[in-house]
MARSEVO-38597 format. One line per 4 residues: for each residue y, z, x of N, C-alpha, C, O. Coordinates in steps of 0.2 Angstrom, whole numbers. Example, Ala and Ser with C-alpha at 12.3 -4.5 7.8 and 13.67 -1.06 7.14 Angstrom:
-28 39 66 -22 39 62 -16 39 66 -17 42 71 ~ -11 35 64 -5 36 68 0 39 64 6 40 67
This chain:
26 -194 351 27 -188 347 32 -190 341 37 -193 342 ~ 30 -187 335 34 -188 330 41 -185 330 42 -179 333 ~ 46 -187 327 53 -184 327 53 -178 322 50 -178 317 ~ 55 -173 325 56 -167 321 63 -165 318 67 -166 322
63 -163 312 70 -162 309 71 -154 310 68 -150 306 ~ 75 -153 315 76 -146 317 81 -142 312 81 -136 312 ~ 84 -146 308 89 -143 304 86 -138 298 89 -134 296 ~ 80 -139 297 76 -135 292 76 -128 295 74 -123 291
77 -126 301 77 -119 304 84 -116 304 85 -111 306 ~ 89 -120 302 96 -117 303 97 -111 299 101 -106 302 ~ 94 -109 294 95 -103 290 92 -97 294 94 -91 292 ~ 88 -98 299 85 -93 303 89 -91 309 88 -86 312
95 -95 310 98 -94 316 103 -89 316 108 -88 312 ~ 103 -84 321 108 -79 322 111 -81 329 108 -80 334 ~ 117 -84 329 120 -87 335 125 -82 339 129 -84 343 ~ 123 -75 338 128 -70 340 126 -67 347 129 -63 350
120 -69 350 117 -67 356 122 -69 362 125 -75 361 ~ 123 -65 367 127 -67 372 124 -64 379 125 -59 381 ~ 120 -68 382 116 -66 388 121 -66 394 127 -69 394 ~ 120 -62 399 124 -61 405 123 -68 409 118 -71 408
127 -69 414 127 -75 418 120 -75 421 117 -70 423 ~ 117 -81 422 110 -82 425 105 -79 421 99 -78 424 ~ 106 -77 415 100 -74 411 99 -78 405 104 -82 402 ~ 93 -78 402 92 -81 396 88 -76 391 84 -72 393
90 -77 385 87 -73 379 83 -78 375 85 -83 373 ~ 76 -77 374 72 -81 371 69 -78 365 66 -72 365 ~ 70 -80 359 68 -77 353 63 -82 349 65 -88 348 ~ 58 -80 346 53 -83 342 56 -83 335 57 -77 332
58 -89 332 60 -89 325 55 -89 320 55 -86 315 ~ 49 -93 322 44 -94 317 38 -96 321 38 -100 326 ~ 32 -93 320 26 -95 323 20 -95 318 19 -90 314 ~ 16 -101 318 10 -101 314 5 -104 319 6 -105 325
-1 -105 317 -7 -108 321 -5 -114 324 -7 -116 330 ~ -1 -119 320 0 -125 322 6 -127 325 7 -132 328 ~ 11 -122 325 18 -123 329 21 -117 329 20 -112 327 ~ 27 -118 333 32 -112 334 39 -115 335 39 -120 338
44 -111 333 51 -113 334 54 -107 337 53 -101 336 ~ 57 -109 343 61 -104 347 68 -106 348 70 -111 348 ~ 72 -100 349 79 -102 351 80 -98 357 78 -93 359 ~ 84 -102 362 86 -99 368 93 -99 369 97 -103 367
95 -93 371 102 -92 373 103 -92 380 100 -87 384 ~ 107 -96 383 108 -97 390 114 -94 393 120 -96 390 ~ 114 -90 397 120 -87 401 122 -92 406 119 -97 408 ~ 129 -92 408 132 -97 412 128 -97 419 126 -91 422
126 -103 421 122 -103 427 114 -102 427 111 -103 432 ~ 112 -101 421 105 -100 420 101 -106 420 103 -111 418 ~ 95 -106 423 91 -112 424 84 -110 423 82 -104 425 ~ 80 -114 420 73 -112 419 69 -115 426 72 -119 429
64 -112 427 59 -115 432 57 -121 430 56 -123 424 ~ 55 -125 435 51 -132 433 45 -130 430 41 -126 433 ~ 43 -133 424 38 -130 420 35 -136 416 38 -140 414 ~ 28 -135 414 25 -138 409 24 -134 403 27 -128 403
21 -136 397 21 -132 391 14 -130 389 12 -130 383 ~ 9 -130 394 2 -128 392 -1 -132 388 -6 -130 384 ~ 0 -139 388 -3 -144 384 1 -145 377 -1 -149 373 ~ 6 -141 375 10 -141 369 15 -147 370 18 -147 376
17 -150 365 22 -155 365 28 -151 363 28 -147 359 ~ 34 -153 367 40 -149 365 46 -154 363 46 -160 365 ~ 49 -152 358 55 -156 356 61 -150 355 60 -145 352 ~ 67 -152 358 72 -147 358 79 -150 357 80 -156 358
83 -146 354 90 -149 352 95 -144 355 94 -138 355 ~ 101 -146 358 106 -142 360 111 -141 354 113 -145 351 ~ 112 -134 353 116 -132 347 123 -131 350 128 -132 346 ~ 124 -128 356 130 -127 358 130 -127 366 125 -126 369
136 -128 369 136 -129 376 133 -135 379 133 -140 375 ~ 132 -135 385 129 -141 389 123 -139 393 123 -134 396 ~ 118 -143 392 111 -142 396 110 -149 400 111 -154 398 ~ 108 -148 406 105 -153 410 98 -152 410 95 -147 413
94 -158 408 87 -158 408 85 -162 414 87 -168 414 ~ 81 -160 418 78 -164 424 70 -165 422 67 -160 421 ~ 68 -171 422 61 -172 421 57 -174 427 60 -178 431 ~ 51 -172 428 48 -173 434 41 -175 433 38 -174 427
37 -179 437 30 -180 436 26 -174 435 28 -169 439 ~ 21 -174 431 17 -168 430 15 -165 437 12 -169 441 ~ 15 -158 438 13 -155 444 16 -158 450 12 -159 455 ~ 22 -160 450 26 -163 455 33 -161 455 35 -158 451
36 -162 461 43 -161 461 47 -168 462 53 -168 464 ~ 43 -173 460 46 -180 460 50 -181 454 48 -181 448 ~ 57 -181 454 62 -182 449 61 -189 446 61 -194 449 ~ 60 -189 439 60 -196 436 66 -197 431 67 -203 430
69 -192 429 75 -193 425 79 -186 425 77 -181 426 ~ 86 -187 424 91 -182 423 95 -184 417 98 -189 417 ~ 96 -179 412 100 -180 406 105 -175 405 103 -169 406 ~ 111 -176 404 116 -172 402 116 -172 395 117 -177 392
115 -166 392 114 -165 385 120 -161 382 121 -155 384 ~ 123 -163 376 128 -160 373 126 -158 366 121 -160 364 ~ 130 -154 362 128 -152 356 126 -157 351 129 -163 351 ~ 120 -157 348 117 -162 343 112 -166 347 109 -170 343
112 -166 353 107 -171 357 101 -168 357 100 -161 358 ~ 95 -172 357 89 -169 357 84 -173 362 86 -178 365 ~ 79 -170 364 74 -172 369 67 -170 367 66 -165 364 ~ 62 -174 369 55 -173 368 52 -173 375 54 -178 379
46 -169 376 43 -170 382 35 -168 381 34 -163 377 ~ 31 -172 384 24 -171 383 21 -169 390 23 -173 395 ~ 17 -164 391 14 -163 398 11 -169 401 11 -169 407 ~ 8 -173 397 5 -179 400 10 -184 404 8 -187 408
16 -183 401 21 -188 404 26 -185 409 27 -188 414 ~ 27 -178 408 32 -175 413 32 -168 411 31 -165 406 ~ 35 -164 417 37 -157 416 44 -157 417 47 -162 418 ~ 48 -152 415 55 -152 416 58 -145 418 54 -140 418
64 -145 419 68 -139 420 75 -140 416 77 -146 416 ~ 78 -135 414 84 -135 410 89 -130 414 87 -125 417 ~ 95 -132 414 100 -129 417 107 -129 413 109 -134 410 ~ 110 -123 412 116 -122 408 121 -120 413 121 -114 415
126 -124 415 132 -122 419 136 -117 416 138 -112 419 ~ 137 -118 410 141 -113 406 136 -110 400 130 -113 400 ~ 138 -106 396 133 -103 391 131 -109 386 135 -114 385 ~ 125 -109 384 122 -114 379 117 -110 375 115 -105 376
116 -114 369 111 -112 364 106 -118 363 109 -124 361 ~ 100 -117 363 95 -123 362 90 -120 357 88 -115 357 ~ 87 -125 353 82 -124 348 76 -128 350 77 -134 351 ~ 70 -125 350 64 -128 353 59 -128 348 57 -123 344
55 -133 347 49 -134 342 43 -136 347 44 -140 351 ~ 38 -132 346 32 -134 350 26 -135 345 26 -131 340 ~ 22 -140 346 17 -142 341 11 -137 341 6 -138 337 ~ 11 -132 345 7 -127 345 10 -121 349 14 -122 353
9 -115 347 12 -109 350 11 -109 357 5 -110 360 ~ 16 -108 361 15 -107 368 12 -100 370 14 -95 368 ~ 6 -100 374 3 -94 376 4 -94 383 5 -88 386 ~ 3 -99 387 3 -100 394 7 -106 396 6 -111 393
11 -106 401 14 -112 403 13 -113 411 12 -108 414 ~ 13 -119 413 13 -121 420 20 -120 423 25 -123 421 ~ 20 -116 429 27 -115 432 26 -116 439 22 -113 443 ~ 31 -119 442 32 -120 449 35 -114 452 41 -112 450
32 -110 456 35 -103 458 39 -105 465 39 -110 468 ~ 43 -100 467 47 -101 473 43 -103 480 46 -106 484 ~ 37 -101 480 32 -103 485 30 -111 485 25 -113 488 ~ 33 -114 480 30 -121 478 23 -122 477 20 -127 478
21 -117 473 14 -116 471 14 -116 463 18 -113 460 ~ 9 -120 460 9 -120 452 5 -115 450 -1 -113 453 ~ 7 -111 445 3 -106 442 4 -106 434 9 -109 432 ~ -1 -102 431 0 -101 424 4 -95 422 2 -89 425
8 -95 418 12 -89 416 11 -88 409 12 -92 405 ~ 9 -81 407 8 -80 400 15 -78 397 19 -75 400 ~ 16 -80 391 22 -79 387 21 -73 382 25 -72 378
């Protein structure tokens, strides 16, 4: 996957959102047929479910706070990597290689680029079953 310069979206950022603990606010900054840019505001203790991206490639950057990214084999709970990410650090993920989950121990803000808009994602639910979730 090619490297994405996320700084081109800085002028669209409003960093004033403040989610409650264990909550996340997800905002679409820009969407076209070929891509979309999302900002996520993570409350303290918030974690995403283990998920894929519906075939879209994902590139994201930590803008503030700290995020722990865990990557797993696709459609599996077999952990293949764990990364502690600080502001300015970036990660990329392709469904063919791995699914992931993200966790913010304290509040955090992340900027995400998807090479096609997310319509449905694969999510591991609490019953350890994979399902498609519409966004």
